[in-house]
C-alpha positions as CSV (number, residue, x, y, z in Angstrom):
1,M,6.7,-5.7,-13.2
2,L,3.8,-4.9,-11.0
3,A,0.6,-6.8,-11.2
4,P,-2.0,-4.8,-9.3
5,T,-5.0,-6.9,-8.5
6,P,-7.9,-6.2,-6.2
7,D,-8.4,-8.6,-3.4
8,A,-10.8,-11.3,-4.6
9,G,-11.7,-12.4,-1.0
10,S,-14.6,-10.1,-0.4
11,V,-16.5,-7.4,-2.3
12,N,-16.8,-5.2,0.8
13,D,-13.0,-5.3,1.5
14,N,-11.1,-2.2,0.7
15,V,-8.0,-4.2,0.0
16,V,-5.6,-4.0,-3.0
17,R,-2.9,-6.6,-3.3
18,L,0.2,-5.7,-5.2
19,A,3.0,-7.8,-6.5
20,G,6.4,-7.1,-8.1
21,L,7.9,-3.6,-8.2
22,L,6.1,-0.4,-7.3
23,D,8.1,1.9,-9.6
24,V,7.9,4.6,-12.2
25,R,6.6,2.0,-14.8
26,S,3.8,0.7,-12.6
27,V,2.7,3.7,-10.6
28,G,0.2,5.0,-13.2
29,D,-1.8,1.8,-13.1
30,V,-1.7,1.5,-9.4
31,R,-2.7,5.2,-9.0
32,Q,-5.8,4.5,-11.1
33,L,-6.6,1.4,-9.2
34,L,-6.3,3.2,-5.8
35,N,-8.3,6.2,-7.0
36,D,-11.1,3.9,-8.2
37,L,-11.1,2.0,-4.9
38,I,-11.3,5.3,-2.9
39,D,-14.1,6.6,-5.1
40,R,-16.3,3.5,-4.8
41,T,-15.8,2.4,-1.2
42,D,-15.9,3.8,2.4
43,G,-13.5,3.2,5.3
44,D,-9.8,2.5,5.3
45,V,-7.9,1.7,2.1
46,V,-5.6,-1.2,2.7
47,V,-2.7,-1.9,0.3
48,D,-1.2,-5.4,0.8
49,L,2.5,-5.1,0.1
50,E,3.4,-8.7,1.0
51,A,4.4,-9.6,-2.6
52,V,6.0,-6.2,-3.5
53,D,9.8,-6.6,-3.9
54,A,10.8,-3.0,-4.0
55,V,9.4,0.6,-4.0
56,D,11.2,3.5,-5.7
57,A,10.8,7.2,-5.1
58,T,7.8,7.4,-7.5
59,G,6.1,4.6,-5.6
60,L,6.7,6.3,-2.3
61,G,5.2,9.5,-3.8
62,L,2.1,7.6,-4.8
63,L,1.7,6.2,-1.3
64,V,2.1,9.7,0.2
65,A,-0.4,11.2,-2.3
66,T,-2.9,8.4,-1.5
67,H,-2.4,8.9,2.2
68,R,-3.2,12.6,1.8
69,R,-6.3,11.9,-0.3
70,T,-7.7,9.4,2.2
71,Q,-6.9,11.7,5.1
72,L,-8.8,14.6,3.5
73,L,-11.8,12.2,3.2
74,G,-11.5,11.2,6.9
75,R,-10.1,7.8,6.0
76,R,-6.8,6.0,6.4
77,L,-4.3,4.4,4.0
78,V,-3.0,1.2,5.6
79,L,0.1,-0.6,4.3
80,R,-0.2,-4.2,5.2
81,H,2.6,-6.8,5.5
82,P,5.4,-5.0,3.7
83,V,8.5,-7.1,3.2
84,P,11.7,-6.2,5.1
85,S,13.3,-4.2,2.2
86,V,10.1,-2.0,1.9
87,V,10.1,-1.6,5.7
88,R,13.7,-0.3,5.5
89,I,12.8,2.2,2.8
90,L,9.9,3.5,4.9
91,A,12.2,3.8,7.9
92,V,15.0,5.5,6.1
93,T,12.6,8.0,4.6
94,R,10.8,8.3,7.9
95,L,7.5,7.6,6.2
96,H,6.8,4.9,8.8
97,R,6.0,7.8,11.1
98,I,3.3,9.2,8.8
99,L,1.8,6.1,7.1
100,A,-0.1,3.4,8.9
101,V,2.0,0.2,8.6
102,E,0.7,-3.3,9.7
103,R,3.8,-5.5,9.8
104,T,3.7,-9.3,9.6
105,P,3.8,-10.7,13.1
106,L,6.9,-12.7,13.9
107,P,6.4,-16.4,14.5
108,I,6.6,-17.5,18.1
109,S,9.2,-20.2,18.7
110,A,9.0,-22.6,21.6
């Protein structure tokens, strides 16, 4: 189950941290959360996917719709730190070419 929670780090941040599954059961709550964030803030909208285990077609549709809405407003949707399984889904669907994705940097080994 998804537990959408706004980032408690800073009031000025446009960051939403999600956890669990972004699927047909959770997409309604996440849509409302993202729409509220877009309405009350300026600048890029960042969705932290570090704790999201999987995204289904409905979740991908939500991300594309949010991308389109932010783009119409002259803003960006940024997907931050998706896990490898989510990165694979974005690559297979070629959405990584459309959506801004900030991947977790790989650790440097000596």
